C-alpha positions in Angstrom: -8.4 -19.1 152.7 -7.4 -16.2 154.9 -4.6 -18.3 156.3 -3.4 -19.1 152.7 -3.2 -15.4 151.8 -1.4 -14.6 155.0 1.2 -17.2 154.3 1.5 -16.0 150.7 2.0 -12.4 151.7 4.5 -13.4 154.3 6.5 -15.5 151.8 6.6 -12.6 149.3 7.8 -10.2 152.0 10.4 -12.6 153.4 11.6 -13.4 149.9 12.1 -9.8 149.0 13.9 -8.9 152.2 16.1 -12.0 152.0 17.1 -11.2 148.4 18.0 -7.6 149.2 20.1 -8.7 152.2 21.6 -11.6 150.2 22.7 -9.1 147.6 25.2 -7.6 150.1 28.1 -9.7 148.8 30.9 -9.5 151.4 33.7 -10.3 148.9 32.7 -7.3 146.7 32.2 -5.0 149.7 35.5 -5.9 151.3 37.5 -5.6 148.1 35.9 -2.3 147.1 35.8 -0.5 150.4 38.9 -2.0 152.1 41.2 -2.8 149.1 39.7 -0.2 146.8 39.5 -2.8 144.1 36.8 -5.1 142.7 37.5 -8.8 143.4 35.6 -9.6 140.2 38.4 -8.1 138.2 40.9 -10.6 139.5 41.6 -14.3 139.3 38.5 -16.4 138.5 36.3 -13.3 138.6 34.2 -14.9 141.2 33.1 -12.8 144.2 33.7 -15.5 146.8 36.1 -16.6 149.6 38.4 -18.7 147.4 39.1 -15.9 145.0 39.6 -13.5 147.9 42.1 -15.9 149.4 44.1 -16.2 146.2 43.9 -12.4 145.5 44.0 -10.6 148.9 45.1 -13.3 151.4 43.8 -15.3 154.4 42.4 -12.4 156.4 40.3 -11.0 153.7 39.1 -14.5 152.8 38.2 -15.2 156.5 36.2 -12.0 156.8 34.4 -12.8 153.5 33.4 -16.3 154.7 32.3 -15.1 158.1 30.3 -12.3 156.7 28.5 -14.4 154.1 27.9 -17.3 156.6 26.4 -14.9 159.2 24.3 -13.2 156.5 22.7 -16.5 155.6 22.2 -17.6 159.2 20.8 -14.3 160.4 18.3 -14.0 157.5 16.9 -17.4 158.2 16.9 -16.9 162.0 14.9 -13.6 161.6 12.5 -15.1 159.1 11.7 -18.0 161.4 11.2 -15.7 164.3 8.8 -13.5 162.3 6.9 -16.6 161.2 6.5 -17.8 164.7 5.5 -14.4 166.0 2.9 -14.2 163.3 1.6 -17.6 164.1 2.2 -19.0 160.6 1.8 -22.7 160.1 4.4 -22.6 157.2 8.1 -22.2 158.0 9.0 -19.1 155.9 12.6 -19.6 156.9 13.0 -22.0 153.9 11.8 -19.2 151.5 14.3 -16.8 153.2 17.1 -19.4 152.7 16.4 -19.8 149.0 16.3 -16.1 148.3 19.2 -15.1 150.4 21.3 -17.5 148.2 19.8 -16.1 145.0 20.6 -12.6 146.2 24.2 -13.6 146.9 24.6 -15.2 143.4 22.7 -12.4 141.6 23.2 -9.3 143.7 21.0 -6.4 142.6 23.5 -3.9 144.0 26.4 -5.2 141.9 25.0 -5.8 138.4 23.7 -9.3 139.3 27.2 -10.7 139.3 28.1 -12.2 142.7 29.6 -15.4 144.2 28.6 -19.0 144.1 26.7 -19.0 147.4 28.5 -21.8 149.4 29.2 -19.7 152.6 25.7 -18.1 152.5 24.1 -21.5 152.0 26.0 -23.0 154.8 24.8 -20.4 157.2 21.2 -20.8 156.0 21.3 -24.6 156.2 22.8 -24.5 159.7 19.9 -22.5 161.1 17.2 -24.3 159.0 18.2 -27.8 160.3 21.3 -27.9 162.4 21.0 -31.7 162.9 21.3 -32.3 159.1 24.0 -29.7 158.9 26.2 -31.2 161.6 25.7 -34.7 160.4 26.9 -33.8 156.9 29.8 -31.6 158.2 31.1 -34.6 160.4 31.4 -36.7 157.3 32.3 -34.1 154.7 35.1 -32.1 156.5 37.5 -35.1 156.5 36.8 -35.5 152.8 38.4 -32.1 152.1 41.8 -33.5 153.2 41.3 -36.8 151.3 39.9 -35.6 148.0 41.6 -32.2 148.2 39.1 -30.6 145.8 36.9 -28.2 147.8 34.3 -27.7 145.1 33.7 -31.5 144.9 33.3 -31.8 148.6 31.0 -28.8 148.8 28.8 -30.1 146.0 28.6 -33.5 147.8 27.4 -31.9 151.0 24.9 -29.7 149.1 23.5 -32.7 147.4 23.1 -34.6 150.7 21.4 -31.8 152.6 17.9 -32.1 151.1 18.0 -35.9 151.7 19.0 -35.6 155.4 16.6 -32.7 155.8 13.9 -35.1 154.7 15.0 -37.8 157.1 15.3 -35.5 160.1 11.9 -33.8 159.5 10.3 -37.3 159.1 11.9 -38.6 162.3 10.7 -35.5 164.1 7.1 -36.4 163.2 6.4 -33.5 160.9 3.4 -33.7 158.6 4.5 -35.3 155.4 2.4 -33.2 153.0 2.4 -29.8 154.7 5.9 -29.7 156.1 8.3 -32.5 155.1 7.7 -32.5 151.3 7.5 -28.7 150.8 10.5 -28.0 153.0 12.5 -30.7 151.3 11.6 -29.3 147.9 12.8 -25.9 148.9 16.0 -27.4 150.3 16.4 -29.2 146.9 15.9 -25.8 145.1 18.7 -24.3 147.3 21.0 -27.2 146.3 20.0 -26.7 142.6 21.0 -23.0 142.8 24.4 -24.0 144.2 24.9 -26.6 141.5 24.0 -24.1 138.8 26.4 -21.5 140.2 29.1 -24.2 140.1 28.4 -25.4 136.6 31.9 -24.4 135.4 33.5 -26.3 138.4 31.4 -29.3 137.5 32.6 -29.1 133.9 36.2 -29.0 135.1 35.6 -31.9 137.5 34.4 -34.0 134.5 37.5 -33.0 132.6 39.8 -33.6 135.5 41.1 -30.0 135.4 39.5 -28.7 138.7 42.4 -27.5 140.9 43.1 -29.2 144.2 45.2 -28.5 147.2 48.9 -28.3 146.3 48.2 -27.8 142.6 48.2 -24.4 141.0 45.9 -23.3 138.2 47.5 -23.3 134.8 
């Protein structure tokens, strides 16, 4: 019972810290403090790399992606290190990954209006299970140049991550009920958050109006 409460307290602590760090949205920070403007007032209104690229150019977009990717990776890395140091049997890094994404999408510092979480999720997923991440990247990256619709490719990769995470953890001999299933469910929750944040993109994909490379928005 003591172990249960220790894990519970650790999960709450990690979730809170991850959310607060996740709320540091790089697109908004860069646009406000470097460009003296709010990226959410331009283009699609989304505080993410794609809108930064269209509005402020490649350099701003690159810094945005790098910052959000590192944010997701660093939070998960620190959470896992804390869990190991505390001797926890549960990998709280999965909790950190979920809440850093939530913080990015709904940042407390910026009136709960942030980005769609792809770059942050990529960083978190890379540290959580690099084997699953690299496997997906190897198959997904070429699809960007074939399909030429970034949102569709990102959603495909996001959907595959919980599946491959399950496979890798199972092959590594992790306990099915205390590790594989709980971690896979948390990975699925991460994917669910990304899908919800991209609900407008999904609607456009269904209607055939989602922009692709070489085609401008009307």
